[in-house]
C-alpha positions in Angstrom: -23.0 35.1 -28.4 -25.7 37.7 -27.3 -28.3 34.8 -27.1 -25.9 33.0 -24.8 -25.3 35.9 -22.6 -29.1 36.8 -22.4 -30.0 33.2 -21.7 -27.4 32.9 -19.0 -28.5 36.1 -17.4 -32.0 35.0 -17.5 -31.2 31.6 -15.8 -29.1 33.3 -13.2 -32.0 35.9 -12.6 -34.6 33.3 -12.4 -32.3 31.2 -10.2 -32.0 34.2 -7.7 -35.8 34.2 -7.2 -35.6 30.6 -5.9 -35.2 29.4 -2.4 -31.9 29.5 -0.7 -29.9 26.6 0.5 -30.4 26.2 4.3 -31.1 29.8 4.6 -27.5 31.1 3.9 -28.5 32.9 0.6 -27.0 30.3 -1.8 -29.4 30.6 -4.8 -30.4 27.7 -7.0 -29.1 27.8 -10.6 -30.5 24.6 -12.0 -32.2 21.4 -11.0 -32.4 18.0 -12.5 -34.9 15.6 -11.0 -33.9 15.8 -7.3 -30.3 17.2 -7.8 -29.6 20.9 -7.3 -26.9 23.1 -8.7 -26.2 26.2 -6.5 -24.6 29.4 -7.3 -21.8 28.7 -5.0 -21.0 25.5 -7.1 -20.0 27.9 -9.9 -17.2 29.7 -8.0 -14.4 27.6 -9.4 -15.6 28.2 -13.0 -14.8 31.9 -13.0 -11.5 33.5 -12.0 -10.2 37.2 -11.7 -9.5 38.9 -14.9 -11.9 36.9 -17.1 -14.0 38.9 -19.5 -17.8 39.1 -19.0 -18.4 37.2 -22.3 -15.9 34.5 -21.4 -17.5 34.1 -17.9 -20.9 33.7 -19.5 -19.5 31.1 -21.9 -17.8 29.2 -19.2 -20.6 29.3 -16.8 -23.1 28.1 -19.5 -20.7 25.3 -20.5 -20.5 24.3 -16.8 -24.2 24.4 -16.3 -24.8 22.2 -19.5 -22.2 19.7 -18.5 -23.6 19.4 -15.1 -27.2 19.0 -16.4 -26.0 16.3 -18.9 -24.1 14.5 -16.2 -27.0 14.5 -13.9 -29.3 13.1 -16.6 -26.8 10.3 -17.5 -26.5 9.4 -13.7 -30.3 9.3 -13.4 -30.7 7.3 -16.5 -28.0 4.8 -15.4 -29.3 4.5 -11.8 -32.8 3.7 -13.3 -31.4 1.2 -15.9 -28.7 -0.7 -13.9 -29.9 -3.4 -11.4 -30.0 -1.9 -7.9 -27.8 -4.7 -6.7 -25.0 -3.5 -9.0 -25.1 0.0 -7.8 -23.8 -0.9 -4.2 -20.3 0.5 -4.3 -19.7 0.8 -0.6 -16.9 -1.7 -0.6 -15.1 0.0 -3.5 -15.7 3.5 -1.9 -14.2 2.3 1.4 -11.2 0.8 -0.3 -10.7 3.9 -2.3 -11.1 6.1 0.8 -8.5 4.0 2.6 -6.1 4.1 -0.2 -6.4 8.1 -0.2 -5.9 8.2 3.5 -2.8 6.0 3.4 -1.4 7.9 0.4 -2.0 11.2 2.3 -0.4 9.9 5.5 2.7 8.4 3.7 3.2 11.5 1.7 3.1 13.6 5.0 5.6 11.4 6.6 7.9 11.2 3.6 7.8 15.0 3.4 8.7 15.4 7.0 11.4 12.6 7.1 13.0 12.1 3.6 16.6 13.4 3.2 16.5 15.1 -0.3 20.2 15.9 -0.3 21.9 13.6 -2.8 25.6 14.0 -3.1 27.6 13.9 -6.3 29.4 10.9 -4.9 26.1 9.1 -4.5 25.2 9.9 -8.2 28.5 8.6 -9.5 28.3 5.4 -7.5 24.7 4.7 -8.7 25.8 5.3 -12.3 28.8 3.1 -11.8 27.1 0.3 -10.2 23.6 0.3 -11.9 23.4 2.3 -15.1 24.2 0.4 -18.4 23.3 3.5 -20.2 24.4 7.1 -19.7 22.1 9.1 -17.6 22.1 12.7 -16.5 22.4 13.7 -12.8 18.7 14.9 -12.6 17.4 11.5 -13.5 19.7 9.7 -11.2 18.7 12.1 -8.3 15.0 11.3 -9.1 15.8 7.6 -9.0 17.7 7.8 -5.8 15.0 10.0 -4.1 12.4 7.5 -5.3 14.5 4.6 -3.8 14.7 6.5 -0.4 11.0 7.2 -0.5 10.2 3.6 -1.0 12.6 2.6 1.7 11.3 5.2 4.1 7.7 4.0 3.6 8.6 0.4 4.1 10.5 1.2 7.3 7.6 3.3 8.6 5.1 0.5 7.7 7.3 -2.1 9.5 7.7 0.1 12.6 3.9 0.6 12.7 3.3 -3.2 12.3 5.9 -4.0 14.9 4.4 -1.5 17.3 0.9 -2.9 16.7 2.2 -6.4 17.3 3.8 -5.3 20.6 0.8 -3.4 21.7 -1.5 -6.5 20.7 -3.6 -4.2 18.5 -4.7 -7.1 16.2 -5.5 -10.7 16.3 -5.3 -13.2 13.4 -7.7 -16.1 13.6 
C-alpha cells in the first residue's frame, strides 16, 4: 500500500511541474499519445470524508483505467479502417434522441397530473387486471399511460402547429 501511495504522490508531484491547461493552473496528471488527463478530471473520483489511503487507491485506479482506455482507443483507431470510424450519423441520432428525451421529460414534469384517485385504481383493476395487483403497481401503470398520452398529445400538437405554419415540406 505504501508503494501505491508513494507512486501516486510521485505522479501527482511530477504532474504539478507540467504546463497548465490554457493558463488556468490545471495540472497534467498523465498523457497517452496526444491525450491528456488533467488534475481537474480527478475531481469526481474523490469525495468528502474519504481517507487518504482510500483516495490514493481510488485515484490510482482511475488513472490506470484512463490510461488503459486511451491505449485501447488508440489501438482501435489505428487498426479499424478509417471509413468505419465515421460515427457522425449515429452521434447526431443519439444527440437528437437525448434532446427529445430531455424535452419530453421537462414537458411531462410540468404537465402530468400525478394524482390518481382510488376510484381510478379500482376501475383499472376491474377492467384490466386478470391478476391481483397492489395499488402502487396500478398507480405506476396509470401514470405511465398518462405520460404516454401526454407525450403523444404534445407531439400531435407540435406537428399540427408545424403543418399550419408550413414549417416543412414533403417532396
